[in-house]
C-alpha positions in Angstrom: 0.1 0.0 0.1 1.2 3.4 -0.8 2.1 6.0 1.9 -1.1 8.1 2.5 -1.1 11.8 2.2 -0.9 13.6 5.2 -2.3 17.3 5.8 -1.8 18.7 9.2 -4.6 21.4 10.3 -3.8 24.2 13.0 -6.2 26.6 13.9 -6.9 29.5 15.9 -3.6 30.4 17.0 -4.4 33.9 18.4 -1.0 35.2 18.7 -0.9 38.4 20.7 -3.7 37.2 23.0 -2.9 38.1 26.7 -4.2 36.2 29.7 -3.1 34.1 32.6 -4.5 31.0 31.1 -1.6 30.1 28.6 0.9 31.9 26.1 -0.6 31.5 22.5 3.0 31.5 21.1 4.5 28.9 23.4 1.5 26.6 22.7 1.8 27.1 18.9 5.7 26.3 19.4 4.5 23.3 21.0 1.8 22.1 18.2 4.3 22.8 15.6 7.1 20.6 17.6 4.3 18.0 18.0 3.4 17.8 14.1 7.3 17.7 13.4 7.6 14.8 15.9 5.0 12.8 14.2 6.3 9.3 12.9 5.8 10.2 9.3 6.4 13.9 7.9 3.3 15.7 6.8 3.0 17.0 3.1 1.3 20.5 3.9 -0.1 22.4 6.8 -3.2 24.3 6.5 -4.0 27.3 9.0 -7.7 27.9 9.4 -7.7 31.2 10.5 -7.3 33.4 13.7 -3.5 33.5 13.4 -3.4 36.9 15.3 -5.5 37.9 18.1 -5.3 41.6 17.4 -4.3 41.9 13.7 -1.1 43.6 14.4 2.1 43.2 12.2 4.1 41.8 15.2 1.7 38.9 15.7 2.1 37.8 12.0 5.8 38.1 12.2 5.8 35.7 15.1 3.4 33.5 13.5 5.2 33.1 10.4 8.6 32.5 12.2 7.0 29.7 14.3 5.4 28.2 11.2 8.6 28.6 9.3 10.0 25.5 10.9 7.7 23.4 8.6 9.8 22.3 5.5 6.4 21.4 3.4 3.9 24.1 2.0 1.8 26.1 4.4 -1.4 27.2 3.3 -3.3 30.2 5.1 -6.7 31.6 5.5 -7.9 34.4 7.6 -10.2 34.4 10.4 -12.4 36.8 12.0 -9.6 38.4 14.4 -7.3 38.4 11.4 -6.3 41.7 9.2 -6.4 40.3 5.4 -4.0 42.9 4.2 -1.3 41.7 6.9 -2.1 38.2 6.3 -1.5 38.7 2.3 1.6 40.3 3.1 3.3 38.0 5.9 2.5 35.1 3.8 2.9 36.1 0.1 -0.9 35.3 -0.6 -2.4 36.6 -4.1 -5.0 39.5 -4.4 -5.5 43.1 -3.5 -5.3 44.0 0.3 -9.0 43.9 1.3 -10.6 41.2 -1.0 -11.5 37.7 0.2 -8.7 35.3 0.4 -10.2 32.7 -1.6 -7.6 29.8 -3.5 -7.1 26.5 -4.5 -3.8 24.5 -4.4 -2.8 20.8 -5.0 -1.6 18.8 -2.2 -0.5 15.6 -3.9 -3.7 13.9 -5.4 -5.9 16.0 -3.1 -7.2 19.4 -4.1 -7.4 21.8 -1.2 -9.9 24.6 -1.9 -9.9 27.6 0.6 -13.0 29.9 1.0 -12.9 33.0 3.1 -16.0 33.3 5.3 -15.0 36.4 7.2 -16.7 40.0 7.5 -13.9 42.3 8.2 -14.6 43.9 11.8 -17.3 41.1 12.6 -17.2 38.0 14.5 -20.0 36.2 12.6 -19.1 34.7 9.1 -20.9 35.5 5.9 -20.1 35.2 2.2 -20.1 37.9 -0.2 -21.8 38.0 -3.3 -19.2 36.4 -5.4 -17.8 34.0 -2.9 -20.3 30.8 -3.4 -20.1 31.5 -7.1 -16.5 31.3 -7.0 -16.5 28.2 -5.1 -19.1 26.6 -7.4 -17.2 27.5 -10.5 -14.0 26.5 -8.8 -15.2 23.1 -7.6 -16.7 22.5 -11.3 -13.3 22.7 -12.8 -11.9 19.5 -11.6 -15.2 17.4 -10.7 -13.3 14.1 -10.7 -10.5 15.3 -8.2 -11.0 14.4 -4.7 -11.3 17.9 -2.8 -11.1 19.1 0.7 -12.9 22.5 1.2 -11.5 24.7 4.2 -12.7 27.9 5.5 -12.7 29.7 9.1 -16.3 29.6 10.2 -17.1 25.8 10.4 -20.5 25.3 8.7 -22.2 23.5 11.7 -24.4 24.2 14.8 -22.9 23.5 18.2 -26.2 23.9 20.1 -24.5 26.9 22.2 -26.9 29.8 21.4 -24.2 32.4 21.9 -21.7 30.7 20.1 -23.5 29.9 17.1 -24.5 33.5 17.1 -21.0 34.4 16.1 -20.6 31.6 13.4 -22.2 31.1 10.0 -26.0 31.7 10.4 -28.4 29.0 9.1 -29.1 30.8 6.0 -25.5 30.8 4.8 -24.9 27.3 5.8 -27.9 26.5 3.6 -26.5 28.4 0.8 -23.2 26.5 1.0 -25.0 23.3 1.3 -26.6 24.0 -2.0 -23.1 24.1 -3.5 -21.7 21.3 -1.8 -24.5 18.9 -2.9 -23.5 19.8 -6.5 -20.1 18.3 -5.9 -19.7 14.8 -5.0 -16.1 14.9 -5.3 -15.8 16.9 -2.0 -14.4 14.4 0.7 -14.8 16.8 3.8 -15.3 20.1 5.1 -13.0 21.6 7.8 -12.8 25.0 9.8 -12.0 26.4 13.0 -13.3 29.2 14.9 -15.4 27.3 17.5 -12.2 26.3 19.7 -13.8 22.7 19.9 -13.6 19.6 18.1 -16.9 19.3 16.5 -18.4 17.0 13.7 -21.6 17.2 11.5 -22.5 16.6 8.0 -23.6 19.2 5.1 -25.3 17.9 2.3 -23.9 14.5 2.7 -20.5 15.6 3.3 -18.5 15.6 6.4 -17.7 18.7 8.4 -15.0 18.8 11.1 -14.3 21.7 13.5 -10.4 21.5 14.3 -9.2 22.5 18.0 -7.5 25.7 18.5 -3.6 25.6 19.1 -4.2 28.1 22.0 -7.4 27.3 24.3 -10.6 25.1 24.0 -14.1 26.2 24.6 -15.9 24.6 27.4 -19.5 23.0 26.4 -21.5 25.1 29.0 -24.8 25.5 27.3 -25.6 28.0 30.1 -23.2 30.6 28.9 -23.6 33.0 26.0 -20.7 33.9 23.6 -19.5 36.7 25.8 -19.1 34.1 28.7 -17.6 31.2 26.9 -15.0 29.9 29.3 -11.5 28.8 27.5 -9.4 26.0 28.8 -7.8 23.1 28.2 -4.5 22.0 26.0 -3.6 22.6 22.5 -4.3 20.7 19.7 -4.3 20.2 16.0 -6.1 17.8 13.2 -4.5 15.4 10.9 -6.2 14.6 7.5 -5.1 11.4 6.0 -5.8 10.8 2.3 -5.2 7.2 0.9 -6.5 5.3 -2.0 -9.4 7.9 -2.6 -10.6 8.2 0.9 -10.2 10.7 3.5 -9.8 10.3 7.4 -9.8 13.3 9.8 -8.2 12.6 13.1 -7.3 14.8 16.1 -4.4 15.0 18.6 -4.6 16.9 21.8 -1.4 17.6 23.6 -0.7 18.3 27.1 -0.9 22.0 28.3 2.2 23.9 29.2 
């Protein structure tokens, strides 16, 4: 059996965040070390948003330096805490400063499509008028190619009312589902934002929310979004593509 393709997903780094719980840069470095220490090297790394907590140039410099330890390609999406222009400059992404960061890349036999779900200055996600049309056309270019779709706002409901209020609203998820249903080559949809491991399906396609490299959200259903408690160790997801099938796995690490 040939060696499977390995794609590591890191999410919600929040470099620049201040608090007594943990240092986000130290935790990112711990996660990077853990990925590098895997028995098999990964073929690429996906960063699914919120690299920075405050959008500062310094936070992106620190994030880029930590991620530079990877010798494989690193593919980056902005999150709701990010500044698109700074992400573009720090990681050499295409496009003008403020336009959505939508692009696709090849990771061996797997196609990775990255869709920007962010609204500058707001926590909830939304798709612009051309974003889903771009996604539909891009997926239609290679209908036989196994594909992974990545975005920051994971298209699922957690059942936490305040948390769901700052994610994609049901209408946006339904509109995305209409596109997904037309493209059976999609093997999975992955995102972050929720600081929780969560799974669902959308139009028959598996959906995974990856853990944060910083802190995880407690599942306290009595809390609203402003009161979500962030605790716990860092983690990352590992997507394994072998013989046409995709398996998504999660590694949680010990805290510092």
